[in-house]
ZAMI-935167 format. One line per 3 residues: their letters; for each residue x, y, z of C-alpha. Coordinates in steps of 0.25 Angstrom, whole numbers, always signed. Example, Ala and Ser with C-alpha at 12.3 -4.5 7.8 and 13.67 -1.06 7.14 Angstrom:
as = +49 -18 +31 | +55 -4 +29 .
! end
This chain:
maa = -227 +104 -227 | -217 +112 -235 | -225 +124 -233 .
eqq = -226 +122 -218 | -211 +120 -218 | -209 +134 -225 .
qfy = -218 +140 -215 | -209 +135 -204 | -197 +140 -211 .
lll = -204 +154 -211 | -207 +152 -196 | -192 +149 -193 .
gnl = -188 +161 -200 | -198 +170 -192 | -193 +163 -179 .
msp = -180 +171 -183 | -187 +184 -186 | -181 +196 -179 .
dnn = -196 +201 -178 | -200 +197 -164 | -215 +196 -168 .
vrk = -212 +187 -180 | -203 +179 -171 | -213 +178 -160 .
qse = -224 +174 -169 | -215 +163 -176 | -211 +157 -162 .
ety = -226 +156 -159 | -229 +149 -172 | -216 +140 -170 .
dgi = -221 +136 -156 | -234 +132 -161 | -229 +121 -171 .
pgq = -230 +107 -165 | -216 +101 -161 | -216 +90 -171 .
nkv = -219 +99 -182 | -208 +109 -177 | -198 +97 -178 .
sfl = -202 +94 -192 | -201 +108 -197 | -188 +111 -190 .
lqa = -181 +99 -195 | -185 +101 -209 | -180 +116 -208 .
vrd = -167 +111 -203 | -165 +101 -215 | -171 +110 -226 .
asa = -159 +114 -235 | -168 +125 -241 | -171 +132 -228 .
gee = -163 +144 -224 | -152 +142 -214 | -158 +151 -203 .
vkq = -171 +143 -204 | -163 +130 -203 | -155 +135 -191 .
maa = -168 +140 -184 | -174 +126 -187 | -162 +119 -181 .
vll = -163 +128 -168 | -178 +126 -166 | -177 +111 -169 .
rrl = -166 +109 -158 | -174 +117 -148 | -186 +109 -151 .
lss = -180 +96 -149 | -172 +101 -137 | -184 +106 -129 .
sfe = -196 +98 -134 | -189 +84 -138 | -198 +75 -130 .
eiy = -211 +83 -134 | -208 +83 -149 | -199 +72 -153 .
pgl = -207 +60 -149 | -219 +65 -156 | -212 +65 -169 .
tvd = -215 +54 -179 | -205 +43 -180 | -202 +48 -194 .
mqv = -200 +62 -189 | -191 +58 -178 | -182 +51 -189 .
avk = -183 +63 -197 | -177 +72 -186 | -166 +63 -183 .
tel = -162 +61 -198 | -164 +75 -202 | -156 +81 -191 .
las = -144 +71 -193 | -145 +74 -208 | -144 +89 -205 .
iqq = -132 +88 -197 | -125 +80 -208 | -130 +87 -220 .
ess = -132 +102 -216 | -123 +111 -223 | -125 +123 -214 .
pni = -116 +122 -201 | -126 +131 -193 | -137 +121 -196 .
rkk = -129 +109 -193 | -125 +115 -180 | -139 +118 -176 .
vcd = -143 +103 -179 | -130 +98 -172 | -135 +107 -160 .
iaa = -147 +98 -159 | -139 +86 -159 | -129 +91 -149 .
eln = -138 +98 -139 | -150 +88 -140 | -143 +75 -140 .
fpg = -149 +73 -154 | -145 +59 -156 | -153 +55 -144 .
ifg = -166 +58 -152 | -164 +45 -160 | -169 +36 -148 .
nqq = -170 +22 -152 | -166 +25 -167 | -153 +30 -163 .
qhy = -146 +17 -168 | -152 +19 -181 | -145 +33 -183 .
mev = -132 +30 -176 | -123 +31 -188 | -131 +43 -193 .
ikr = -128 +50 -180 | -114 +46 -180 | -111 +50 -194 .
mlv = -118 +64 -191 | -110 +66 -179 | -96 +62 -185 .
qcm = -99 +70 -198 | -103 +83 -190 | -90 +81 -180 .
qdq = -82 +81 -193 | -87 +94 -199 | -74 +102 -199 .
enp = -81 +114 -205 | -91 +116 -194 | -85 +116 -180 .
qir = -98 +118 -173 | -104 +106 -180 | -92 +98 -175 .
tla = -94 +102 -161 | -109 +100 -161 | -108 +86 -167 .
ara = -97 +83 -156 | -108 +87 -146 | -119 +80 -153 .
aas = -110 +67 -153 | -106 +69 -138 | -121 +70 -135 .
fil = -124 +58 -143 | -114 +50 -135 | -119 +55 -122 .
sne = -134 +51 -126 | -129 +37 -129 | -119 +36 -117 .
gnt = -124 +22 -113 | -123 +16 -127 | -109 +10 -128 .
pll = -110 +4 -142 | -115 +18 -147 | -103 +25 -140 .
khf = -93 +16 -146 | -99 +18 -160 | -98 +33 -158 .
sdl = -85 +33 -151 | -78 +39 -164 | -86 +52 -162 .
lpg = -78 +56 -150 | -67 +62 -158 | -77 +71 -165 .
ilq = -83 +75 -151 | -69 +78 -146 | -66 +87 -158 .
gdd = -78 +96 -154 | -75 +109 -147 | -75 +111 -132 .
svl = -90 +111 -132 | -90 +96 -133 | -83 +95 -119 .
ksl = -97 +95 -112 | -101 +83 -120 | -87 +76 -117 .
vei = -89 +78 -102 | -103 +71 -103 | -97 +59 -112 .
adt = -86 +58 -101 | -97 +58 -90 | -107 +48 -97 .
apk = -100 +40 -108 | -85 +41 -105 | -82 +28 -112 .
ylr = -86 +35 -125 | -73 +43 -123 | -64 +31 -122 .
pnl = -59 +30 -136 | -55 +44 -137 | -53 +47 -122 .
eat = -38 +52 -125 | -44 +62 -135 | -55 +66 -125 .
lql = -46 +69 -114 | -36 +76 -122 | -47 +85 -128 .
slk = -52 +88 -114 | -38 +91 -108 | -35 +100 -120 .
lca = -48 +108 -118 | -46 +108 -103 | -32 +114 -105 .
dtn = -37 +125 -115 | -37 +138 -107 | -44 +145 -119 .
lnn = -56 +137 -116 | -66 +142 -105 | -66 +136 -91 .
mqr = -79 +128 -94 | -73 +121 -107 | -60 +118 -100 .
qla = -68 +112 -88 | -76 +103 -97 | -64 +98 -104 .
lev = -58 +94 -90 | -72 +88 -86 | -71 +78 -98 .
iit = -58 +72 -91 | -64 +73 -77 | -77 +67 -80 .
lse = -69 +55 -87 | -61 +53 -74 | -75 +51 -67 .
taa = -82 +43 -77 | -71 +35 -84 | -59 +35 -74 .
aml = -54 +22 -80 | -53 +28 -94 | -47 +41 -89 .
rkh = -36 +33 -81 | -30 +28 -94 | -28 +43 -98 .
tai = -21 +48 -86 | -11 +57 -94 | -23 +66 -98 .
vaq = -29 +66 -84 | -15 +70 -79 | -15 +81 -89 .
svp = -29 +86 -85 | -25 +87 -70 | -16 +100 -73 .
qml = -28 +106 -80 | -37 +104 -68 | -26 +110 -59 .
amm = -25 +122 -69 | -40 +124 -68 | -39 +125 -53 .
vdl = -28 +136 -54 | -38 +144 -62 | -41 +153 -50 .
eed = -44 +168 -49 | -36 +178 -40 | -46 +183 -30 .
eew = -40 +192 -19 | -54 +192 -12 | -55 +177 -12 .
amt = -49 +174 +2 | -57 +185 +8 | -71 +181 +3 .
del = -82 +177 +13 | -92 +172 +3 | -88 +160 -4 .
eed = -92 +158 -18 | -96 +145 -24 | -85 +138 -32 .
dld = -85 +142 -47 | -88 +128 -53 | -84 +133 -67 .
sna = -71 +138 -63 | -58 +130 -67 | -53 +129 -53 .
vag = -66 +122 -48 | -66 +113 -61 | -52 +109 -59 .
esa = -53 +106 -45 | -66 +98 -47 | -59 +90 -59 .
ldr = -47 +86 -50 | -57 +81 -40 | -65 +73 -50 .
vac = -53 +67 -58 | -46 +63 -44 | -59 +56 -40 .
glg = -61 +50 -54 | -47 +44 -57 | -42 +43 -43 .
gki = -30 +48 -35 | -20 +37 -41 | -21 +44 -54 .
vlp = -24 +58 -51 | -15 +61 -39 | -2 +58 -47 .
mik = -7 +67 -58 | -10 +79 -49 | -1 +78 -37 .
qhi = +11 +85 -44 | +3 +96 -50 | -3 +99 -37 .
mem = +11 +100 -30 | +16 +110 -41 | +3 +118 -39 .
lqn = +5 +119 -24 | +19 +125 -26 | +15 +135 -37 .
pdw = +17 +150 -33 | +3 +153 -39 | -8 +151 -28 .
kyr = -18 +146 -38 | -10 +134 -41 | -8 +131 -26 .
hag = -23 +133 -24 | -26 +123 -35 | -16 +113 -30 .
lma = -22 +113 -16 | -37 +112 -22 | -32 +101 -31 .
lsa = -28 +93 -19 | -42 +95 -13 | -48 +91 -26 .
ige = -41 +77 -27 | -42 +72 -13 | -54 +64 -15 .
gch = -50 +57 -28 | -35 +55 -24 | -38 +52 -9 .
qqm = -30 +39 -8 | -18 +44 -15 | -18 +58 -8 .
eai = -20 +51 +6 | -6 +44 +4 | +1 +58 +2 .
lne = -9 +66 +11 | +2 +70 +21 | +10 +76 +9 .
ivs = -2 +83 +4 | -7 +89 +17 | +7 +94 +21 .
fvl = +7 +101 +8 | -7 +107 +8 | -5 +112 +22 .
lfc = +6 +121 +17 | -4 +129 +9 | -12 +133 +21 .
sdp = -1 +144 +22 | -1 +147 +7 | +0 +162 +5 .
hpr = -12 +162 -4 | -26 +161 +3 | -32 +153 -8 .
vry = -21 +142 -7 | -23 +142 +8 | -38 +140 +5 .
aac = -35 +128 -5 | -26 +122 +6 | -37 +122 +16 .
nai = -46 +116 +5 | -36 +105 +3 | -35 +102 +18 .
gqm = -50 +102 +19 | -52 +93 +7 | -42 +83 +12 .
atd = -48 +83 +26 | -60 +78 +20 | -54 +69 +9 .
fap = -44 +62 +18 | -52 +62 +31 | -49 +57 +42 .
tfq = -34 +54 +38 | -32 +68 +35 | -36 +73 +48 .
kkf = -28 +62 +55 | -15 +64 +48 | -15 +79 +47 .
hdk = -24 +85 +58 | -12 +93 +64 | -7 +100 +52 .
vis = -21 +102 +46 | -28 +108 +58 | -16 +118 +60 .
all = -16 +122 +46 | -31 +125 +45 | -31 +133 +58 .
qtm = -19 +141 +53 | -26 +144 +40 | -39 +147 +47 .
edq = -32 +159 +53 | -30 +166 +39 | -39 +178 +43 .
snp = -36 +186 +30 | -42 +175 +21 | -55 +170 +26 .
rvq = -58 +161 +15 | -45 +153 +18 | -49 +153 +33 .
aha = -63 +148 +30 | -57 +137 +21 | -47 +133 +32 .
aaa = -59 +131 +41 | -66 +123 +31 | -54 +114 +30 .
lin = -54 +112 +45 | -69 +108 +45 | -66 +97 +34 .
fte = -54 +93 +43 | -62 +92 +56 | -74 +86 +51 .
dcp = -66 +73 +48 | -56 +74 +59 | -56 +63 +70 .
ksl = -60 +70 +83 | -48 +65 +90 | -39 +72 +80 .
lvp = -46 +85 +81 | -47 +87 +96 | -32 +90 +99 .
yle = -34 +102 +89 | -47 +107 +95 | -41 +118 +104 .
slv = -33 +124 +92 | -45 +122 +83 | -55 +129 +92 .
qhl = -46 +141 +95 | -43 +143 +80 | -57 +142 +76 .
hvi = -62 +151 +88 | -52 +162 +84 | -56 +162 +70 .
mva = -71 +161 +73 | -71 +173 +82 | -63 +181 +72 .
klq = -72 +177 +60 | -84 +180 +69 | -79 +194 +70 .
eli = -77 +195 +55 | -91 +190 +53 | -97 +201 +62 .
lkg = -88 +212 +56 | -88 +208 +41 | -98 +198 +39 .
tkl = -88 +187 +35 | -92 +173 +39 | -84 +163 +29 .
vle = -73 +159 +39 | -82 +160 +51 | -92 +150 +45 .
qvv = -80 +140 +42 | -74 +142 +56 | -88 +139 +63 .
tsi = -89 +127 +55 | -75 +122 +58 | -79 +124 +73 .
asv = -91 +115 +71 | -83 +105 +64 | -72 +104 +75 .
adt = -83 +104 +85 | -90 +92 +78 | -77 +84 +77 .
aee = -72 +87 +91 | -86 +85 +98 | -85 +86 +113 .
kfv = -71 +90 +113 | -76 +104 +107 | -86 +106 +118 .
pyy = -76 +115 +126 | -75 +125 +115 | -89 +128 +113 .
dlf = -89 +140 +122 | -77 +146 +114 | -86 +146 +101 .
mps = -100 +148 +106 | -99 +163 +108 | -95 +165 +94 .
lkh = -104 +155 +88 | -116 +161 +95 | -112 +174 +90 .
ive = -111 +169 +75 | -125 +162 +77 | -132 +174 +83 .
naf = -125 +186 +75 | -115 +183 +65 | -121 +175 +53 .
mpd = -126 +181 +41 | -141 +180 +38 | -141 +166 +32 .
asa = -132 +160 +43 | -140 +167 +53 | -153 +160 +48 .
vmq = -146 +147 +49 | -143 +148 +63 | -157 +153 +66 .
lll = -162 +141 +60 | -156 +133 +71 | -166 +139 +80 .
ktq = -178 +139 +72 | -189 +129 +72 | -193 +119 +62 .
tdf = -204 +128 +57 | -194 +139 +53 | -186 +128 +46 .
ndl = -197 +125 +37 | -195 +138 +30 | -182 +134 +24 .
edd = -180 +128 +10 | -175 +114 +10 | -161 +118 +5 .
dpq = -159 +130 +13 | -145 +129 +18 | -149 +134 +32 .
isy = -155 +121 +34 | -142 +113 +32 | -134 +124 +41 .
mis = -144 +122 +52 | -145 +107 +52 | -130 +106 +51 .
awa = -128 +116 +63 | -138 +108 +72 | -130 +95 +68 .
rmc = -117 +100 +73 | -123 +105 +86 | -129 +91 +88 .
kil = -115 +85 +86 | -109 +95 +96 | -120 +95 +107 .
gke = -123 +80 +105 | -134 +75 +114 | -137 +89 +119 .
fqq = -142 +92 +105 | -155 +84 +107 | -162 +96 +113 .
ylp = -161 +103 +99 | -167 +92 +91 | -181 +97 +92 .
vvm = -176 +110 +85 | -168 +104 +74 | -175 +91 +70 .
gpl = -187 +98 +63 | -178 +105 +53 | -169 +93 +52 .
mkt = -180 +83 +49 | -186 +93 +39 | -173 +94 +31 .
asi = -171 +79 +32 | -185 +77 +26 | -183 +85 +14 .
kpe = -188 +77 +1 | -181 +81 -12 | -189 +85 -24 .
val = -187 +76 -35 | -192 +76 -50 | -191 +68 -63 .
ldt = -188 +79 -74 | -187 +79 -89 | -177 +88 -96 .
qdm = -187 +99 -98 | -191 +99 -83 | -176 +100 -79 .
eni = -175 +113 -88 | -184 +120 -78 | -176 +115 -65 .
sed = -162 +120 -62 | -152 +112 -53 | -151 +126 -46 .
dgw = -165 +124 -41 | -159 +112 -33 | -162 +101 -42 .
efv = -152 +90 -46 | -155 +80 -58 | -151 +66 -62 .
nlg = -153 +63 -77 | -162 +51 -79 | -161 +50 -94 .
dqq = -172 +52 -104 | -172 +67 -102 | -176 +65 -87 .
sfg = -170 +69 -74 | -172 +66 -60 | -171 +79 -51 .
ikt = -170 +81 -37 | -171 +94 -29 | -159 +94 -20 .
agl = -164 +106 -12 | -163 +101 +3 | -156 +88 +0 .
eek = -143 +92 +6 | -150 +98 +18 | -158 +85 +19 .
ata = -145 +77 +19 | -139 +86 +30 | -152 +84 +39 .
cqm = -151 +69 +38 | -136 +70 +42 | -140 +78 +54 .
lvc = -151 +68 +58 | -140 +58 +58 | -131 +67 +66 .
yak = -142 +69 +77 | -145 +54 +78 | -131 +51 +79 .
elk = -128 +62 +90 | -140 +62 +98 | -144 +47 +97 .
egf = -155 +44 +107 | -157 +59 +108 | -162 +59 +94 .
vey = -173 +48 +96 | -185 +58 +95 | -182 +60 +81 .
teq = -178 +46 +76 | -192 +43 +71 | -192 +56 +62 .
vvk = -179 +53 +57 | -180 +39 +54 | -191 +43 +44 .
lms = -181 +50 +36 | -168 +42 +38 | -164 +29 +44 .
mpl = -151 +28 +51 | -145 +19 +63 | -144 +32 +71 .
lle = -159 +33 +73 | -160 +19 +79 | -149 +23 +89 .
car = -157 +35 +92 | -170 +27 +94 | -164 +17 +103 .
vrg = -168 +25 +115 | -183 +23 +113 | -182 +8 +114 .
pdy = -181 -4 +105 | -196 -3 +100 | -194 +11 +95 .
ltq = -180 +7 +89 | -186 -5 +82 | -197 +3 +76 .
mwh = -188 +14 +70 | -179 +3 +65 | -190 -4 +57 .
fmc = -194 +10 +51 | -179 +11 +47 | -176 -3 +43 .
dal = -187 -4 +31 | -182 +9 +25 | -167 +5 +26 .
ika = -169 -8 +20 | -177 -2 +8 | -167 +9 +6 .
igt = -156 -2 +5 | -163 -9 -6 | -167 +4 -14 .
epd = -157 +15 -12 | -149 +17 -25 | -138 +26 -20 .
sdv = -126 +18 -15 | -121 +28 -5 | -135 +30 +1 .
lse = -137 +15 +1 | -124 +12 +9 | -129 +22 +20 .
imh = -143 +15 +21 | -136 +1 +22 | -127 +6 +32 .
afa = -138 +12 +40 | -146 -1 +39 | -134 -9 +44 .
kcv = -132 +0 +56 | -147 -1 +60 | -147 -16 +59 .
elm = -134 -17 +68 | -141 -7 +78 | -155 -14 +78 .
gdg = -149 -28 +79 | -156 -42 +78 | -171 -41 +74 .
cln = -170 -28 +67 | -173 -34 +53 | -186 -43 +50 .
neh = -187 -54 +40 | -192 -44 +29 | -180 -35 +32 .
fee = -171 -46 +30 | -177 -51 +17 | -177 -37 +11 .
lgg = -163 -34 +16 | -158 -47 +11 | -163 -44 -3 .
imk = -157 -31 -3 | -143 -36 +2 | -144 -47 -9 .
gkl = -147 -36 -19 | -135 -27 -15 | -126 -39 -16 .
eeh = -131 -43 -29 | -130 -29 -35 | -115 -29 -30 .
fkn = -112 -41 -37 | -119 -36 -50 | -111 -23 -49 .
qel = -98 -31 -47 | -101 -39 -60 | -103 -26 -67 .
rqa = -91 -20 -62 | -83 -32 -66 | -88 -31 -80 .
krq = -85 -16 -81 | -71 -18 -76 | -69 -25 -90 .
ded = -71 -11 -96 | -57 -4 -97 | -63 +9 -92 .
yde = -70 +3 -80 | -67 +11 -67 | -70 +6 -53 .
qde = -81 +14 -47 | -86 +15 -33 | -93 +2 -31 .
ndv = -105 +6 -23 | -111 -8 -22 | -98 -13 -16 .
yil = -100 -2 -5 | -114 -6 -3 | -109 -21 +0 .
tkv = -102 -15 +12 | -116 -10 +17 | -122 -24 +14 .
sdi = -111 -29 +23 | -115 -19 +33 | -130 -24 +33 .
lhs = -126 -38 +34 | -116 -35 +45 | -127 -28 +53 .
vfs = -137 -39 +50 | -127 -50 +55 | -123 -42 +67 .
syk = -138 -41 +71 | -143 -55 +67 | -131 -64 +68 .
ekv = -134 -78 +63 | -149 -76 +62 | -147 -68 +49 .
lpw = -139 -79 +42 | -151 -85 +35 | -154 -71 +29 .
feq = -140 -70 +25 | -140 -83 +17 | -147 -75 +5 .
lmp = -135 -66 +4 | -124 -76 +6 | -121 -79 -9 .
lia = -119 -64 -11 | -112 -60 +1 | -102 -69 +8 .
qli = -93 -59 +15 | -103 -51 +22 | -107 -60 +34 .
hcs = -106 -57 +49 | -99 -69 +54 | -104 -79 +65 .
pas = -102 -94 +67 | -115 -96 +59 | -109 -89 +47 .
fky = -98 -100 +45 | -107 -107 +36 | -104 -96 +26 .
aev = -89 -96 +29 | -86 -102 +15 | -92 -91 +8 .
flr = -86 -79 +15 | -74 -83 +24 | -63 -86 +13 .
pml = -67 -73 +6 | -66 -65 +19 | -52 -70 +22 .
qsl = -48 -67 +8 | -53 -53 +9 | -42 -50 +20 .
cdv = -32 -50 +9 | -41 -42 -1 | -35 -30 -8 .
spe = -47 -22 -4 | -46 -16 +10 | -62 -16 +11 .
vrq = -62 -31 +8 | -51 -34 +18 | -58 -25 +29 .
aga = -71 -33 +26 | -63 -47 +27 | -56 -42 +40 .
ygv = -70 -38 +46 | -75 -52 +43 | -64 -59 +50 .
gvm = -66 -51 +62 | -80 -54 +62 | -77 -69 +60 .
aqy = -67 -69 +72 | -77 -62 +81 | -90 -70 +77 .
gge = -87 -81 +68 | -85 -93 +78 | -76 -105 +78 .
syr = -78 -108 +64 | -71 -96 +59 | -58 -99 +67 .
pfc = -49 -104 +55 | -53 -92 +47 | -50 -82 +58 .
tea = -36 -88 +59 | -34 -87 +44 | -39 -73 +44 .
ial = -28 -68 +54 | -16 -69 +44 | -24 -62 +33 .
lvg = -28 -51 +43 | -14 -48 +48 | -9 -48 +33 .
aiq = -19 -37 +30 | -16 -29 +42 | -1 -30 +39 .
aae = -2 -27 +24 | +5 -15 +19 | -4 -2 +18 .
srs = -14 -9 +28 | -16 +4 +35 | -18 +13 +23 .
ken = -31 +20 +22 | -37 +10 +13 | -33 -2 +21 .
vna = -34 +2 +35 | -49 -2 +37 | -46 -16 +32 .
ten = -34 -17 +40 | -41 -12 +53 | -52 -23 +51 .
cis = -41 -33 +49 | -34 -29 +63 | -48 -30 +69 .
avg = -50 -43 +63 | -37 -48 +69 | -41 -43 +83 .
kvm = -55 -50 +82 | -48 -63 +78 | -39 -62 +90 .
rfr = -50 -58 +99 | -61 -68 +95 | -53 -79 +89 .
pec = -39 -79 +96 | -37 -93 +92 | -36 -89 +77 .
anv = -25 -79 +79 | -11 -79 +85 | -15 -68 +95 .
pei = -1 -66 +102 | +5 -64 +89 | -6 -56 +82 .
lph = -10 -47 +94 | +3 -38 +94 | +1 -35 +79 .
wla = -14 -32 +82 | -10 -22 +92 | +0 -15 +83 .
wlp = -11 -14 +72 | -20 -6 +82 | -28 +4 +83 .
lne = -38 +3 +72 | -42 +17 +68 | -51 +16 +56 .
dke = -61 +5 +58 | -68 +10 +71 | -76 -3 +72 .
eaa = -65 -12 +71 | -56 -3 +80 | -67 -5 +91 .
htf = -65 -21 +90 | -49 -19 +91 | -50 -10 +103 .
dfl = -60 -19 +110 | -50 -31 +108 | -38 -23 +113 .
cdl = -45 -19 +126 | -49 -34 +128 | -34 -38 +126 .
mes = -30 -27 +136 | -41 -31 +146 | -36 -45 +145 .
nnp = -21 -41 +148 | -17 -47 +135 | -2 -47 +136 .
ivl = +1 -45 +121 | -7 -33 +121 | -2 -27 +134 .
gpd = +12 -31 +132 | +23 -34 +142 | +21 -25 +154 .
nsn = +9 -18 +147 | +19 -12 +138 | +8 -12 +126 .
lpk = -2 -3 +134 | +3 +10 +128 | +2 +5 +114 .
ifl = -12 -1 +117 | -17 +13 +123 | -10 +20 +111 .
iia = -19 +11 +102 | -31 +15 +109 | -28 +29 +109 .
egv = -26 +29 +94 | -39 +23 +93 | -46 +33 +101 .
ane = -39 +44 +94 | -43 +38 +80 | -57 +37 +86 .
sts = -57 +22 +83 | -60 +19 +98 | -65 +27 +109 .
gal = -57 +33 +121 | -65 +24 +130 | -57 +13 +125 .
wtq = -44 +19 +132 | -52 +20 +145 | -57 +6 +144 .
cvs = -43 +0 +141 | -36 +8 +152 | -47 +3 +162 .
tln = -43 -12 +158 | -29 -9 +163 | -24 -15 +176 .
etq = -15 -6 +186 | -2 -12 +180 | -6 -9 +166 .
tka = -11 +5 +169 | +2 +8 +176 | +10 +2 +164 .
lqs = +2 +10 +154 | +5 +23 +162 | +20 +20 +163 .
lls = +21 +16 +148 | +13 +29 +144 | +22 +38 +153 .
ta = +35 +32 +146 | +29 +32 +132 .
! end
């Protein structure tokens, strides 16, 4: 064996030979040695004190490479004794080797290969040896490289045992040593912050201080500074409760993020460019903006906004354009996380931001447009309702900036954001001005396209026109003739080859469409273009369905390629090839090729659009579509073919929907499926579910409720942890969908479904559709329902108020005392301070509606003459469209019956009543037909009184 080892030393020497022939022959000889033998020879060479240093270094490099690339093939095949020898000898080498270079090479194995993980189920046996080795190496003052590698190895060990709480506690004293490493340990710290944040708790202050210090060190490169900041930002997402105890350091990090956002280059051509480049994701400006967004979402506006507000105000007043630009971009970044707090001062913010639409520097004007567009999305529709006059005027003025096309285009993009979420009634008064401005700009930019080939502004303006038309609907029809000549010219002559191909696709057949790749962007352009045309043309679009449905169904039917891959397989596949991966552990990952998925999602949305807009005109395609997706709109489309066809389609959908409710793992998708099922049951009515459906559905509903209670217990236990942070409680949201399904079942089946409901009664008492037969359950749900009217949670109050309204409308005589008791509680909730604030308004409107239902259906339970004037003063309801319909219906009944309290002396209340209705029409909480209906109920005296009062108003 000694002779073989000596021969191996010679081989190692020859592998380093400058002679190509000698080296090549040696490589072939080395490759022919069995893997297990290589491990033995290499390990012995590393540990042999008599071997030359170059030979030992080469052996260490080859051993690391061997264990890295072929671990699964070689290591399990070693004898148990040999496996023990590998672990023991490598640990001993790290502790005893006198040569820093050799120790570094062995530490490389530990740091890069997650060396401690090879101990498997024997790890506990070596625990103290591992710890002693890591501590000893991190204290090696003579060899900084060894300290750094040991710090990385320690971090790697922590990460590989992230779920082992006792081990993490036992190794908690390693953290100071990890923190003493250089900036190369930052990546490991980010990973620990992401997957094992509690490990940092004992030394969190030191961790944050190190991160802050490195982030502020301008001598480091951008990537190092960004990694240091990433430690803090990641903790804000994974351990918000821990970080909230160190707000002083978070406050110190905010100026660092803002300083990064100021790191911009002067570029005189920036505002003139027609081709937009992708954001440089490695730049400090992008990293700082992203960090602000994430920390605001992670810690919440209550903490972050006070920290940043003064800094932003100072930046916006700085004479250097870079600071004003960064301040405006910071406002855009924090809108989502600081939503509630910013909404309270939105008037102040908007007034200030609009001033910068006239800033002397184009990039500041660009940033102002960016802030407006982002707020239009983050605070819709409140933003549109409050600031429509100021914002539309400012954006149209900025769009006239002909000398800075990039600013012009971004103003148009902000207008798109604004109009997409703008209520139609608010936009229509500005339609003439919008159309004239957009038309002038479009014509000018069309000329530029023909003469210069520039198209950036034109693309945004055309999209703006489409967005305005989309919102204005039939009100936009008179302006078609104004735009059509220019748009026709664009389609026929003006676009570059790629855009031209897109437009040609609109006229091609299904066969041509098959030549495109699944993720070809032309597909999305084409599908979206047809959908907008469908919205504009309405029923007239039906004639084009034979042309568009083939390509649309093809795209909607795309099936993604999936694969289960090990680490070696993944090395051959790049994410740039359209694959995304989820790590499953045990060196395995689940991969999905996402090419075409975005197009598939767009196609499915467009199918919904066609079904919604065309209704019975879409019936020819319902059978094809239902095989891909189940939705209530398909049933509405299918009604025209009669009850037999409708029932057949429902049976096809029903089984699939119930199965999906029981198996879908994603809570967002599950909620949509449950909502669709509830709507379908409401639409189909009594008899749509058979006994098997009820049995399966009951089991699923019971399972969802039991799962919620289990999660509730787990949350209660976790709240004992000092670092517990309330997360989105998805199962609580799913409960609302359980309620929707139960509501739809009770609406359709009434008392007949009560025996089925018995199995759920112990778990769900509040979710019951009230009827006289339901009073046998009153002791279970009535008292909690009344108590909920005083609950601190608006959602709970809203549910309770809705229940009272149902009780008054359907409950029967037995519920009379409870209706009487509820009135005082409802009035108290309505008259409470802040009852009309954004978070409370829906609950309050349900309370107002419930009061109306008690007066309408149980007048003996309320002092109607006393309450009715107050009820009128609370109208109209603007947020809850369903309850608004009930209140307006009751109001019309009162007018029709000439109620003296409603009409007032000499009909003096009529203007007020019609003002209420007008506000409802303007806010789209009722239709204009209600105005006509109410006017038609007036007698001659009332009509004259209304005209007289309006003329003097």
